[in-house]
All heavy atoms as a GROMACS GRO file, in nm:
protein
  634
    1ARG      N    1   1.047  14.925   1.574
    1ARG     CA    2   1.161  14.964   1.657
    1ARG      C    3   1.273  14.864   1.631
    1ARG      O    4   1.252  14.745   1.610
    1ARG     CB    5   1.122  14.963   1.801
    1ARG     CG    6   1.008  15.054   1.831
    1ARG     CD    7   1.028  15.113   1.966
    1ARG     NE    8   0.920  15.209   1.989
    1ARG     CZ    9   0.940  15.336   2.014
    1ARG    NH1   10   1.060  15.381   2.024
    1ARG    NH2   11   0.842  15.415   2.034
    2GLY      N   12   1.392  14.918   1.634
    2GLY     CA   13   1.507  14.831   1.615
    2GLY      C   14   1.633  14.894   1.673
    2GLY      O   15   1.627  14.991   1.751
    3ASP      N   16   1.745  14.839   1.635
    3ASP     CA   17   1.872  14.887   1.689
    3ASP      C   18   1.918  15.016   1.628
    3ASP      O   19   2.008  15.082   1.680
    3ASP     CB   20   1.981  14.780   1.661
    3ASP     CG   21   1.956  14.653   1.737
    3ASP    OD1   22   1.889  14.659   1.840
    3ASP    OD2   23   2.003  14.548   1.693
    4GLY      N   24   1.862  15.056   1.515
    4GLY     CA   25   1.909  15.177   1.447
    4GLY      C   26   2.014  15.140   1.345
    4GLY      O   27   2.047  15.024   1.324
    5VAL      N   28   2.075  15.241   1.285
    5VAL     CA   29   2.175  15.221   1.181
    5VAL      C   30   2.305  15.283   1.224
    5VAL      O   31   2.307  15.398   1.269
    5VAL     CB   32   2.129  15.280   1.046
    5VAL    CG1   33   2.236  15.264   0.942
    5VAL    CG2   34   2.001  15.213   0.997
    6PHE      N   35   2.412  15.210   1.215
    6PHE     CA   36   2.548  15.260   1.242
    6PHE      C   37   2.632  15.231   1.119
    6PHE      O   38   2.645  15.115   1.079
    6PHE     CB   39   2.608  15.191   1.365
    6PHE     CG   40   2.750  15.232   1.390
    6PHE    CD1   41   2.777  15.355   1.444
    6PHE    CD2   42   2.853  15.145   1.360
    6PHE    CE1   43   2.909  15.391   1.466
    6PHE    CE2   44   2.983  15.183   1.381
    6PHE     CZ   45   3.012  15.306   1.436
    7ASN      N   46   2.686  15.334   1.060
    7ASN     CA   47   2.762  15.320   0.937
    7ASN      C   48   2.885  15.408   0.946
    7ASN      O   49   2.879  15.524   0.983
    7ASN     CB   50   2.676  15.359   0.816
    7ASN     CG   51   2.731  15.302   0.687
    7ASN    OD1   52   2.829  15.231   0.686
    7ASN    ND2   53   2.664  15.333   0.580
    8PHE      N   54   3.001  15.354   0.908
    8PHE     CA   55   3.129  15.427   0.914
    8PHE      C   56   3.194  15.415   0.778
    8PHE      O   57   3.232  15.306   0.736
    8PHE     CB   58   3.215  15.365   1.025
    8PHE     CG   59   3.339  15.444   1.055
    8PHE    CD1   60   3.329  15.568   1.114
    8PHE    CD2   61   3.463  15.388   1.028
    8PHE    CE1   62   3.445  15.639   1.142
    8PHE    CE2   63   3.576  15.458   1.058
    8PHE     CZ   64   3.567  15.583   1.117
    9ASP      N   65   3.209  15.528   0.705
    9ASP     CA   66   3.268  15.530   0.572
    9ASP      C   67   3.403  15.602   0.575
    9ASP      O   68   3.425  15.693   0.655
    9ASP     CB   69   3.176  15.605   0.473
    9ASP     CG   70   3.038  15.542   0.463
    9ASP    OD1   71   3.026  15.422   0.490
    9ASP    OD2   72   2.945  15.616   0.430
   10MET      N   73   3.494  15.558   0.487
   10MET     CA   74   3.626  15.622   0.479
   10MET      C   75   3.665  15.640   0.331
   10MET      O   76   3.618  15.568   0.244
   10MET     CB   77   3.732  15.538   0.547
   10MET     CG   78   3.722  15.535   0.698
   10MET     SD   79   3.855  15.442   0.773
   10MET     CE   80   3.993  15.545   0.743
   11SER      N   81   3.755  15.736   0.309
   11SER     CA   82   3.806  15.762   0.176
   11SER      C   83   3.953  15.799   0.186
   11SER      O   84   3.994  15.867   0.280
   11SER     CB   85   3.727  15.876   0.113
   11SER     OG   86   3.783  15.910  -0.013
   12LEU      N   87   4.030  15.754   0.089
   12LEU     CA   88   4.173  15.787   0.082
   12LEU      C   89   4.200  15.835  -0.062
   12LEU      O   90   4.166  15.766  -0.158
   12LEU     CB   91   4.256  15.664   0.113
   12LEU     CG   92   4.406  15.679   0.116
   12LEU    CD1   93   4.448  15.771   0.230
   12LEU    CD2   94   4.475  15.546   0.130
   13ALA      N   95   4.261  15.952  -0.072
   13ALA     CA   96   4.286  16.010  -0.208
   13ALA      C   97   4.430  16.059  -0.217
   13ALA      O   98   4.490  16.103  -0.119
   13ALA     CB   99   4.191  16.125  -0.235
   14LYS      N  100   4.485  16.053  -0.339
   14LYS     CA  101   4.619  16.099  -0.366
   14LYS      C  102   4.614  16.183  -0.495
   14LYS      O  103   4.571  16.136  -0.598
   14LYS     CB  104   4.713  15.980  -0.387
   14LYS     CG  105   4.852  16.017  -0.431
   14LYS     CD  106   4.930  16.088  -0.325
   14LYS     CE  107   5.073  16.112  -0.372
   14LYS     NZ  108   5.147  16.195  -0.282
   15ASN      N  109   4.658  16.310  -0.484
   15ASN     CA  110   4.664  16.399  -0.600
   15ASN      C  111   4.807  16.402  -0.653
   15ASN      O  112   4.901  16.425  -0.577
   15ASN     CB  113   4.619  16.540  -0.562
   15ASN     CG  114   4.473  16.546  -0.525
   15ASN    OD1  115   4.392  16.488  -0.591
   15ASN    ND2  116   4.442  16.619  -0.419
   16ILE      N  117   4.822  16.380  -0.783
   16ILE     CA  118   4.953  16.374  -0.846
   16ILE      C  119   4.958  16.478  -0.956
   16ILE      O  120   4.870  16.484  -1.043
   16ILE     CB  121   4.978  16.234  -0.908
   16ILE    CG1  122   4.964  16.126  -0.799
   16ILE    CG2  123   5.114  16.229  -0.974
   16ILE    CD1  124   4.960  15.986  -0.853
   17VAL      N  125   5.061  16.566  -0.953
   17VAL     CA  126   5.082  16.664  -1.058
   17VAL      C  127   5.172  16.597  -1.161
   17VAL      O  128   5.280  16.545  -1.128
   17VAL     CB  129   5.146  16.793  -1.000
   17VAL    CG1  130   5.175  16.892  -1.114
   17VAL    CG2  131   5.057  16.856  -0.897
   18MET      N  132   5.133  16.603  -1.288
   18MET     CA  133   5.209  16.538  -1.394
   18MET      C  134   5.338  16.617  -1.417
   18MET      O  135   5.338  16.739  -1.423
   18MET     CB  136   5.127  16.531  -1.522
   18MET     CG  137   5.008  16.439  -1.512
   18MET     SD  138   5.063  16.272  -1.484
   18MET     CE  139   4.943  16.215  -1.372
   19PRO      N  140   5.450  16.548  -1.435
   19PRO     CA  141   5.578  16.615  -1.448
   19PRO      C  142   5.595  16.690  -1.584
   19PRO      O  143   5.674  16.784  -1.592
   19PRO     CB  144   5.682  16.504  -1.436
   19PRO     CG  145   5.607  16.379  -1.472
   19PRO     CD  146   5.465  16.401  -1.433
   20TYR      N  147   5.521  16.654  -1.685
   20TYR     CA  148   5.538  16.716  -1.815
   20TYR      C  149   5.456  16.844  -1.832
   20TYR      O  150   5.481  16.924  -1.920
   20TYR     CB  151   5.503  16.617  -1.928
   20TYR     CG  152   5.371  16.548  -1.911
   20TYR    CD1  153   5.255  16.607  -1.954
   20TYR    CD2  154   5.366  16.422  -1.854
   20TYR    CE1  155   5.133  16.543  -1.938
   20TYR    CE2  156   5.244  16.357  -1.839
   20TYR     CZ  157   5.130  16.417  -1.879
   20TYR     OH  158   5.010  16.354  -1.865
   21ASN      N  159   5.355  16.865  -1.744
   21ASN     CA  160   5.275  16.986  -1.751
   21ASN      C  161   5.208  17.005  -1.615
   21ASN      O  162   5.136  16.917  -1.568
   21ASN     CB  163   5.170  16.977  -1.863
   21ASN     CG  164   5.102  17.107  -1.889
   21ASN    OD1  165   5.105  17.199  -1.808
   21ASN    ND2  166   5.036  17.114  -2.004
   22GLU      N  167   5.227  17.121  -1.552
   22GLU     CA  168   5.172  17.143  -1.417
   22GLU      C  169   5.020  17.157  -1.417
   22GLU      O  170   4.958  17.146  -1.313
   22GLU     CB  171   5.238  17.266  -1.355
   22GLU     CG  172   5.384  17.246  -1.321
   22GLU     CD  173   5.445  17.366  -1.253
   22GLU    OE1  174   5.368  17.459  -1.221
   22GLU    OE2  175   5.565  17.362  -1.228
   23LYS      N  176   4.961  17.183  -1.533
   23LYS     CA  177   4.816  17.195  -1.541
   23LYS      C  178   4.748  17.059  -1.544
   23LYS      O  179   4.628  17.050  -1.522
   23LYS     CB  180   4.774  17.278  -1.662
   23LYS     CG  181   4.816  17.423  -1.650
   23LYS     CD  182   4.769  17.501  -1.771
   23LYS     CE  183   4.815  17.645  -1.762
   23LYS     NZ  184   4.770  17.722  -1.879
   24HIS      N  185   4.820  16.956  -1.576
   24HIS     CA  186   4.766  16.820  -1.583
   24HIS      C  187   4.781  16.754  -1.446
   24HIS      O  188   4.892  16.751  -1.391
   24HIS     CB  189   4.837  16.737  -1.690
   24HIS     CG  190   4.809  16.783  -1.828
   24HIS    ND1  191   4.763  16.697  -1.924
   24HIS    CD2  192   4.817  16.904  -1.888
   24HIS    CE1  193   4.744  16.763  -2.037
   24HIS    NE2  194   4.778  16.892  -2.016
   25LYS      N  195   4.672  16.704  -1.395
   25LYS     CA  196   4.672  16.639  -1.262
   25LYS      C  197   4.595  16.509  -1.268
   25LYS      O  198   4.503  16.491  -1.349
   25LYS     CB  199   4.608  16.732  -1.160
   25LYS     CG  200   4.682  16.861  -1.140
   25LYS     CD  201   4.608  16.951  -1.045
   25LYS     CE  202   4.680  17.085  -1.039
   25LYS     NZ  203   4.607  17.184  -0.961
   26MET      N  204   4.634  16.418  -1.180
   26MET     CA  205   4.564  16.290  -1.170
   26MET      C  206   4.531  16.267  -1.023
   26MET      O  207   4.611  16.290  -0.937
   26MET     CB  208   4.650  16.178  -1.226
   26MET     CG  209   4.584  16.044  -1.226
   26MET     SD  210   4.686  15.927  -1.313
   26MET     CE  211   4.570  15.797  -1.336
   27GLN      N  212   4.408  16.218  -1.000
   27GLN     CA  213   4.367  16.187  -0.864
   27GLN      C  214   4.329  16.040  -0.858
   27GLN      O  215   4.250  15.991  -0.937
   27GLN     CB  216   4.247  16.271  -0.822
   27GLN     CG  217   4.201  16.245  -0.680
   27GLN     CD  218   4.078  16.323  -0.644
   27GLN    OE1  219   3.973  16.306  -0.706
   27GLN    NE2  220   4.090  16.405  -0.539
   28LEU      N  221   4.391  15.968  -0.762
   28LEU     CA  222   4.355  15.829  -0.736
   28LEU      C  223   4.277  15.827  -0.605
   28LEU      O  224   4.316  15.890  -0.506
   28LEU     CB  225   4.482  15.745  -0.724
   28LEU     CG  226   4.574  15.745  -0.846
   28LEU    CD1  227   4.703  15.670  -0.813
   28LEU    CD2  228   4.505  15.685  -0.963
   29ARG      N  229   4.167  15.755  -0.602
   29ARG     CA  230   4.078  15.756  -0.486
   29ARG      C  231   4.033  15.612  -0.454
   29ARG      O  232   3.999  15.534  -0.542
   29ARG     CB  233   3.956  15.841  -0.514
   29ARG     CG  234   3.859  15.850  -0.399
   29ARG     CD  235   3.745  15.941  -0.434
   29ARG     NE  236   3.787  16.077  -0.443
   29ARG     CZ  237   3.770  16.169  -0.346
   29ARG    NH1  238   3.709  16.134  -0.236
   29ARG    NH2  239   3.812  16.290  -0.364
   30TRP      N  240   4.036  15.582  -0.325
   30TRP     CA  241   3.988  15.454  -0.275
   30TRP      C  242   3.884  15.485  -0.168
   30TRP      O  243   3.911  15.548  -0.067
   30TRP     CB  244   4.103  15.373  -0.216
   30TRP     CG  245   4.065  15.242  -0.157
   30TRP    CD1  246   3.978  15.152  -0.204
   30TRP    CD2  247   4.118  15.185  -0.036
   30TRP    NE1  248   3.970  15.041  -0.122
   30TRP    CE2  249   4.056  15.061  -0.018
   30TRP    CE3  250   4.211  15.227   0.055
   30TRP    CZ2  251   4.085  14.981   0.091
   30TRP    CZ3  252   4.238  15.147   0.164
   30TRP    CH2  253   4.177  15.022   0.180
   31GLU      N  254   3.763  15.437  -0.186
   31GLU     CA  255   3.653  15.461  -0.095
   31GLU      C  256   3.598  15.329  -0.040
   31GLU      O  257   3.583  15.233  -0.113
   31GLU     CB  258   3.539  15.536  -0.162
   31GLU     CG  259   3.581  15.676  -0.209
   31GLU     CD  260   3.479  15.744  -0.291
   31GLU    OE1  261   3.395  15.675  -0.355
   31GLU    OE2  262   3.477  15.868  -0.295
   32VAL      N  263   3.572  15.328   0.090
   32VAL     CA  264   3.518  15.208   0.155
   32VAL      C  265   3.393  15.250   0.232
   32VAL      O  266   3.395  15.343   0.312
   32VAL     CB  267   3.621  15.147   0.254
   32VAL    CG1  268   3.567  15.021   0.314
   32VAL    CG2  269   3.752  15.119   0.182
   33PHE      N  270   3.284  15.182   0.205
   33PHE     CA  271   3.158  15.205   0.276
   33PHE      C  272   3.131  15.091   0.373
   33PHE      O  273   3.154  14.976   0.341
   33PHE     CB  274   3.043  15.216   0.174
   33PHE     CG  275   3.070  15.319   0.066
   33PHE    CD1  276   3.114  15.284  -0.059
   33PHE    CD2  277   3.052  15.452   0.094
   33PHE    CE1  278   3.140  15.377  -0.156
   33PHE    CE2  279   3.077  15.551  -0.004
   33PHE     CZ  280   3.120  15.512  -0.127
   34ASN      N  281   3.086  15.128   0.490
   34ASN     CA  282   3.065  15.031   0.602
   34ASN      C  283   3.197  14.962   0.636
   34ASN      O  284   3.210  14.839   0.630
   34ASN     CB  285   2.955  14.929   0.569
   34ASN     CG  286   2.907  14.853   0.689
   34ASN    OD1  287   2.947  14.885   0.802
   34ASN    ND2  288   2.824  14.756   0.668
   35VAL      N  289   3.294  15.042   0.674
   35VAL     CA  290   3.430  14.996   0.700
   35VAL      C  291   3.434  14.886   0.806
   35VAL      O  292   3.502  14.785   0.790
   35VAL     CB  293   3.520  15.113   0.744
   35VAL    CG1  294   3.657  15.067   0.788
   35VAL    CG2  295   3.533  15.215   0.631
   36LEU      N  296   3.358  14.904   0.911
   36LEU     CA  297   3.360  14.807   1.023
   36LEU      C  298   3.275  14.685   0.997
   36LEU      O  299   3.273  14.591   1.076
   36LEU     CB  300   3.315  14.875   1.152
   36LEU     CG  301   3.397  14.997   1.190
   36LEU    CD1  302   3.338  15.063   1.314
   36LEU    CD2  303   3.542  14.960   1.212
   37ASN      N  304   3.205  14.684   0.883
   37ASN     CA  305   3.119  14.571   0.841
   37ASN      C  306   3.019  14.533   0.948
   37ASN      O  307   3.000  14.417   0.981
   37ASN     CB  308   3.205  14.453   0.800
   37ASN     CG  309   3.135  14.362   0.702
   37ASN    OD1  310   3.040  14.402   0.638
   37ASN    ND2  311   3.181  14.240   0.690
   38THR      N  312   2.954  14.637   1.006
   38THR     CA  313   2.854  14.611   1.109
   38THR      C  314   2.725  14.565   1.047
   38THR      O  315   2.691  14.600   0.936
   38THR     CB  316   2.828  14.740   1.190
   38THR    OG1  317   2.789  14.845   1.100
   38THR    CG2  318   2.949  14.783   1.267
   39VAL      N  319   2.653  14.484   1.120
   39VAL     CA  320   2.527  14.430   1.072
   39VAL      C  321   2.415  14.483   1.162
   39VAL      O  322   2.422  14.467   1.281
   39VAL     CB  323   2.528  14.276   1.074
   39VAL    CG1  324   2.395  14.218   1.031
   39VAL    CG2  325   2.639  14.223   0.987
   40ARG      N  326   2.314  14.539   1.100
   40ARG     CA  327   2.195  14.581   1.171
   40ARG      C  328   2.078  14.509   1.107
   40ARG      O  329   2.050  14.525   0.988
   40ARG     CB  330   2.172  14.733   1.164
   40ARG     CG  331   2.281  14.811   1.228
   40ARG     CD  332   2.277  14.798   1.377
   40ARG     NE  333   2.372  14.891   1.437
   40ARG     CZ  334   2.442  14.866   1.544
   40ARG    NH1  335   2.428  14.752   1.605
   40ARG    NH2  336   2.524  14.952   1.590
   41PHE      N  337   2.010  14.427   1.181
   41PHE     CA  338   1.901  14.346   1.127
   41PHE      C  339   1.773  14.429   1.117
   41PHE      O  340   1.749  14.519   1.197
   41PHE     CB  341   1.878  14.222   1.216
   41PHE     CG  342   1.993  14.127   1.214
   41PHE    CD1  343   2.081  14.118   1.319
   41PHE    CD2  344   2.015  14.048   1.102
   41PHE    CE1  345   2.188  14.033   1.316
   41PHE    CE2  346   2.122  13.960   1.099
   41PHE     CZ  347   2.208  13.953   1.206
   42ASP      N  348   1.693  14.396   1.020
   42ASP     CA  349   1.567  14.468   0.993
   42ASP      C  350   1.457  14.407   1.078
   42ASP      O  351   1.417  14.292   1.057
   42ASP     CB  352   1.534  14.457   0.844
   42ASP     CG  353   1.416  14.543   0.805
   42ASP    OD1  354   1.362  14.615   0.890
   42ASP    OD2  355   1.379  14.540   0.687
   43PRO      N  356   1.404  14.482   1.173
   43PRO     CA  357   1.298  14.425   1.260
   43PRO      C  358   1.166  14.399   1.186
   43PRO      O  359   1.080  14.328   1.236
   43PRO     CB  360   1.280  14.531   1.370
   43PRO     CG  361   1.332  14.654   1.311
   43PRO     CD  362   1.438  14.615   1.212
   44MET      N  363   1.149  14.454   1.066
   44MET     CA  364   1.028  14.432   0.988
   44MET      C  365   1.033  14.300   0.912
   44MET      O  366   0.934  14.257   0.855
   44MET     CB  367   1.006  14.546   0.890
   44MET     CG  368   0.990  14.682   0.956
   44MET     SD  369   0.853  14.688   1.070
   44MET     CE  370   0.716  14.678   0.959
   45ASN      N  371   1.148  14.234   0.910
   45ASN     CA  372   1.164  14.106   0.838
   45ASN      C  373   1.192  13.990   0.935
   45ASN      O  374   1.283  13.910   0.915
   45ASN     CB  375   1.277  14.115   0.736
   45ASN     CG  376   1.238  14.196   0.615
   45ASN    OD1  377   1.121  14.202   0.579
   45ASN    ND2  378   1.334  14.258   0.551
   46ILE      N  379   1.116  13.982   1.039
   46ILE     CA  380   1.130  13.869   1.133
   46ILE      C  381   1.030  13.761   1.095
   46ILE      O  382   0.916  13.786   1.057
   46ILE     CB  383   1.101  13.917   1.275
   46ILE    CG1  384   1.206  14.017   1.318
   46ILE    CG2  385   1.098  13.798   1.371
   46ILE    CD1  386   1.182  14.073   1.460
   47ASN      N  387   1.077  13.637   1.094
   47ASN     CA  388   0.991  13.524   1.064
   47ASN      C  389   0.900  13.496   1.181
   47ASN      O  390   0.942  13.453   1.288
   47ASN     CB  391   1.077  13.402   1.032
   47ASN     CG  392   0.994  13.285   0.982
   47ASN    OD1  393   0.874  13.294   0.973
   47ASN    ND2  394   1.062  13.177   0.952
   48LEU      N  395   0.770  13.519   1.165
   48LEU     CA  396   0.671  13.497   1.269
   48LEU      C  397   0.577  13.384   1.234
   48LEU      O  398   0.469  13.372   1.291
   48LEU     CB  399   0.592  13.625   1.296
   48LEU     CG  400   0.676  13.743   1.346
   48LEU    CD1  401   0.588  13.867   1.359
   48LEU    CD2  402   0.744  13.712   1.475
   49SER      N  403   0.616  13.298   1.144
   49SER     CA  404   0.534  13.185   1.100
   49SER      C  405   0.542  13.072   1.203
   49SER      O  406   0.651  13.032   1.245
   49SER     CB  407   0.581  13.136   0.963
   49SER     OG  408   0.513  13.017   0.928
   50LEU      N  409   0.428  13.021   1.242
   50LEU     CA  410   0.426  12.912   1.337
   50LEU      C  411   0.435  12.776   1.271
   50LEU      O  412   0.444  12.673   1.337
   50LEU     CB  413   0.296  12.919   1.421
   50LEU     CG  414   0.286  13.041   1.512
   50LEU    CD1  415   0.153  13.044   1.581
   50LEU    CD2  416   0.397  13.039   1.614
   51SER      N  417   0.440  12.774   1.137
   51SER     CA  418   0.447  12.645   1.066
   51SER      C  419   0.587  12.585   1.078
   51SER      O  420   0.603  12.464   1.077
   51SER     CB  421   0.409  12.662   0.921
   51SER     OG  422   0.494  12.752   0.856
   52ALA      N  423   0.689  12.667   1.084
   52ALA     CA  424   0.826  12.619   1.099
   52ALA      C  425   0.884  12.678   1.225
   52ALA      O  426   0.940  12.786   1.226
   52ALA     CB  427   0.910  12.659   0.978
   53LEU      N  428   0.867  12.608   1.337
   53LEU     CA  429   0.908  12.663   1.468
   53LEU      C  430   1.059  12.676   1.484
   53LEU      O  431   1.105  12.753   1.566
   53LEU     CB  432   0.851  12.577   1.577
   53LEU     CG  433   0.698  12.581   1.593
   53LEU    CD1  434   0.652  12.486   1.700
   53LEU    CD2  435   0.650  12.724   1.620
   54THR      N  436   1.135  12.604   1.401
   54THR     CA  437   1.281  12.617   1.415
   54THR      C  438   1.330  12.752   1.363
   54THR      O  439   1.438  12.797   1.404
   54THR     CB  440   1.352  12.506   1.336
   54THR    OG1  441   1.309  12.512   1.197
   54THR    CG2  442   1.321  12.369   1.392
   55ASN      N  443   1.255  12.819   1.279
   55ASN     CA  444   1.294  12.951   1.227
   55ASN      C  445   1.215  13.064   1.289
   55ASN      O  446   1.232  13.180   1.248
   55ASN     CB  447   1.277  12.956   1.072
   55ASN     CG  448   1.376  12.867   1.003
   55ASN    OD1  449   1.485  12.847   1.051
   55ASN    ND2  450   1.337  12.813   0.889
   56PHE      N  451   1.132  13.038   1.384
   56PHE     CA  452   1.048  13.140   1.446
   56PHE      C  453   1.134  13.243   1.517
   56PHE      O  454   1.221  13.210   1.597
   56PHE     CB  455   0.950  13.079   1.547
   56PHE     CG  456   0.858  13.179   1.609
   56PHE    CD1  457   0.751  13.228   1.539
   56PHE    CD2  458   0.885  13.226   1.737
   56PHE    CE1  459   0.666  13.322   1.598
   56PHE    CE2  460   0.802  13.319   1.793
   56PHE     CZ  461   0.693  13.369   1.724
   57GLY      N  462   1.112  13.371   1.485
   57GLY     CA  463   1.182  13.481   1.550
   57GLY      C  464   1.316  13.513   1.489
   57GLY      O  465   1.388  13.600   1.538
   58ARG      N  466   1.355  13.448   1.380
   58ARG     CA  467   1.482  13.475   1.315
   58ARG      C  468   1.466  13.590   1.214
   58ARG      O  469   1.367  13.601   1.145
   58ARG     CB  470   1.536  13.356   1.243
   58ARG     CG  471   1.580  13.249   1.339
   58ARG     CD  472   1.658  13.142   1.267
   58ARG     NE  473   1.695  13.040   1.359
   58ARG     CZ  474   1.777  12.941   1.329
   58ARG    NH1  475   1.828  12.932   1.209
   58ARG    NH2  476   1.806  12.850   1.420
   59TYR      N  477   1.568  13.674   1.207
   59TYR     CA  478   1.569  13.783   1.110
   59TYR      C  479   1.591  13.729   0.970
   59TYR      O  480   1.668  13.637   0.948
   59TYR     CB  481   1.681  13.883   1.142
   59TYR     CG  482   1.655  13.966   1.266
   59TYR    CD1  483   1.723  13.939   1.384
   59TYR    CD2  484   1.563  14.068   1.265
   59TYR    CE1  485   1.701  14.015   1.498
   59TYR    CE2  486   1.538  14.145   1.377
   59TYR     CZ  487   1.609  14.118   1.492
   59TYR     OH  488   1.586  14.194   1.604
   60GLN      N  489   1.524  13.791   0.873
   60GLN     CA  490   1.534  13.750   0.734
   60GLN      C  491   1.610  13.846   0.647
   60GLN      O  492   1.641  13.818   0.534
   60GLN     CB  493   1.395  13.729   0.673
   60GLN     CG  494   1.308  13.629   0.748
   60GLN     CD  495   1.363  13.489   0.738
   60GLN    OE1  496   1.409  13.445   0.633
   60GLN    NE2  497   1.358  13.417   0.848
   61GLY      N  498   1.642  13.966   0.700
   61GLY     CA  499   1.713  14.064   0.620
   61GLY      C  500   1.785  14.167   0.707
   61GLY      O  501   1.770  14.170   0.830
   62THR      N  502   1.866  14.250   0.642
   62THR     CA  503   1.943  14.351   0.711
   62THR      C  504   1.903  14.491   0.661
   62THR      O  505   1.845  14.504   0.555
   62THR     CB  506   2.092  14.332   0.689
   62THR    OG1  507   2.122  14.338   0.551
   62THR    CG2  508   2.142  14.201   0.746
   63LEU      N  509   1.936  14.593   0.740
   63LEU     CA  510   1.902  14.729   0.705
   63LEU      C  511   2.004  14.792   0.609
   63LEU      O  512   1.975  14.885   0.538
   63LEU     CB  513   1.892  14.818   0.830
   63LEU     CG  514   1.769  14.794   0.916
   63LEU    CD1  515   1.781  14.872   1.045
   63LEU    CD2  516   1.644  14.832   0.842
   64GLN      N  517   2.125  14.744   0.612
   64GLN     CA  518   2.232  14.804   0.531
   64GLN      C  519   2.314  14.693   0.465
   64GLN      O  520   2.322  14.582   0.513
   64GLN     CB  521   2.321  14.891   0.618
   64GLN     CG  522   2.386  14.817   0.733
   64GLN     CD  523   2.444  14.912   0.836
   64GLN    OE1  524   2.403  15.025   0.845
   64GLN    NE2  525   2.539  14.867   0.911
   65PRO      N  526   2.380  14.727   0.352
   65PRO     CA  527   2.459  14.626   0.284
   65PRO      C  528   2.593  14.602   0.358
   65PRO      O  529   2.632  14.678   0.445
   65PRO     CB  530   2.487  14.688   0.146
   65PRO     CG  531   2.476  14.835   0.171
   65PRO     CD  532   2.371  14.853   0.277
   66SER      N  533   2.659  14.495   0.319
   66SER     CA  534   2.790  14.465   0.380
   66SER      C  535   2.895  14.562   0.322
   66SER      O  536   2.864  14.649   0.245
   66SER     CB  537   2.828  14.320   0.351
   66SER     OG  538   2.833  14.299   0.212
   67ARG      N  539   3.018  14.542   0.362
   67ARG     CA  540   3.126  14.633   0.320
   67ARG      C  541   3.138  14.640   0.168
   67ARG      O  542   3.137  14.536   0.098
   67ARG     CB  543   3.258  14.584   0.379
   67ARG     CG  544   3.375  14.675   0.344
   67ARG     CD  545   3.507  14.623   0.398
   67ARG     NE  546   3.501  14.608   0.542
   67ARG     CZ  547   3.534  14.495   0.606
   67ARG    NH1  548   3.575  14.391   0.542
   67ARG    NH2  549   3.526  14.488   0.737
   68VAL      N  550   3.152  14.763   0.116
   68VAL     CA  551   3.165  14.786  -0.028
   68VAL      C  552   3.289  14.876  -0.051
   68VAL      O  553   3.306  14.975   0.020
   68VAL     CB  554   3.040  14.857  -0.086
   68VAL    CG1  555   3.057  14.887  -0.232
   68VAL    CG2  556   2.918  14.769  -0.065
   69MET      N  557   3.373  14.841  -0.148
   69MET     CA  558   3.492  14.921  -0.180
   69MET      C  559   3.483  14.960  -0.326
   69MET      O  560   3.435  14.885  -0.412
   69MET     CB  561   3.618  14.841  -0.156
   69MET     CG  562   3.644  14.807  -0.016
   69MET     SD  563   3.806  14.729  -0.001
   69MET     CE  564   3.771  14.611   0.126
   70GLN      N  565   3.538  15.082  -0.356
   70GLN     CA  566   3.547  15.122  -0.495
   70GLN      C  567   3.676  15.203  -0.513
   70GLN      O  568   3.719  15.272  -0.424
   70GLN     CB  569   3.427  15.203  -0.539
   70GLN     CG  570   3.410  15.336  -0.475
   70GLN     CD  571   3.282  15.406  -0.522
   70GLN    OE1  572   3.189  15.342  -0.570
   70GLN    NE2  573   3.279  15.538  -0.507
   71ILE      N  574   3.733  15.188  -0.632
   71ILE     CA  575   3.858  15.258  -0.667
   71ILE      C  576   3.829  15.339  -0.793
   71ILE      O  577   3.763  15.292  -0.886
   71ILE     CB  578   3.971  15.154  -0.695
   71ILE    CG1  579   3.996  15.074  -0.569
   71ILE    CG2  580   4.097  15.228  -0.739
   71ILE    CD1  581   4.094  14.960  -0.590
   72SER      N  582   3.883  15.463  -0.794
   72SER     CA  583   3.860  15.548  -0.909
   72SER      C  584   3.984  15.628  -0.943
   72SER      O  585   4.071  15.650  -0.857
   72SER     CB  586   3.740  15.640  -0.889
   72SER     OG  587   3.768  15.731  -0.782
   73ALA      N  588   3.993  15.670  -1.066
   73ALA     CA  589   4.102  15.758  -1.113
   73ALA      C  590   4.042  15.872  -1.192
   73ALA      O  591   3.947  15.851  -1.270
   73ALA     CB  592   4.200  15.680  -1.198
   74ARG      N  593   4.096  15.992  -1.171
   74ARG     CA  594   4.043  16.109  -1.239
   74ARG      C  595   4.161  16.186  -1.296
   74ARG      O  596   4.262  16.211  -1.228
   74ARG     CB  597   3.967  16.198  -1.141
   74ARG     CG  598   3.918  16.327  -1.201
   74ARG     CD  599   3.844  16.402  -1.096
   74ARG     NE  600   3.814  16.535  -1.145
   74ARG     CZ  601   3.742  16.623  -1.079
   74ARG    NH1  602   3.693  16.593  -0.962
   74ARG    NH2  603   3.720  16.742  -1.129
   75TYR      N  604   4.152  16.223  -1.424
   75TYR     CA  605   4.259  16.297  -1.492
   75TYR      C  606   4.205  16.431  -1.536
   75TYR      O  607   4.109  16.442  -1.609
   75TYR     CB  608   4.308  16.216  -1.615
   75TYR     CG  609   4.426  16.275  -1.679
   75TYR    CD1  610   4.553  16.254  -1.623
   75TYR    CD2  611   4.421  16.352  -1.794
   75TYR    CE1  612   4.668  16.307  -1.680
   75TYR    CE2  613   4.534  16.405  -1.853
   75TYR     CZ  614   4.656  16.384  -1.794
   75TYR     OH  615   4.766  16.436  -1.850
   76ASP      N  616   4.266  16.539  -1.481
   76ASP     CA  617   4.225  16.677  -1.515
   76ASP      C  618   4.330  16.739  -1.608
   76ASP      O  619   4.451  16.726  -1.582
   76ASP     CB  620   4.216  16.764  -1.389
   76ASP     CG  621   4.102  16.719  -1.300
   76ASP    OD1  622   4.003  16.669  -1.353
   76ASP    OD2  623   4.115  16.737  -1.176
   77PHE      N  624   4.284  16.803  -1.714
   77PHE     CA  625   4.377  16.874  -1.802
   77PHE      C  626   4.318  17.003  -1.850
   77PHE      O  627   4.205  17.034  -1.830
   77PHE     CB  628   4.414  16.785  -1.923
   77PHE     CG  629   4.298  16.736  -2.003
   77PHE    CD1  630   4.251  16.806  -2.114
   77PHE    CD2  631   4.231  16.619  -1.966
   77PHE    CE1  632   4.142  16.758  -2.186
   77PHE    CE2  633   4.123  16.571  -2.037
   77PHE     CZ  634   4.080  16.643  -2.149
   0.00000   0.00000   0.00000
């Protein structure tokens, strides 16, 4: 059992028609995954070792990656 997963993704795109030929188009796209950069800890990766009591009960991993961005361009003809 854990907190669950909360993820918010966004995308922004711009379509451009080329001035020299209306059949040629270009699309610019910017995508962001985990926009709010929320952290959900993995309850299966809790340190339960009694040998190091200072780290007992601390999470060792997360369920989802941190914020990721990608940019792309597409040319149709």
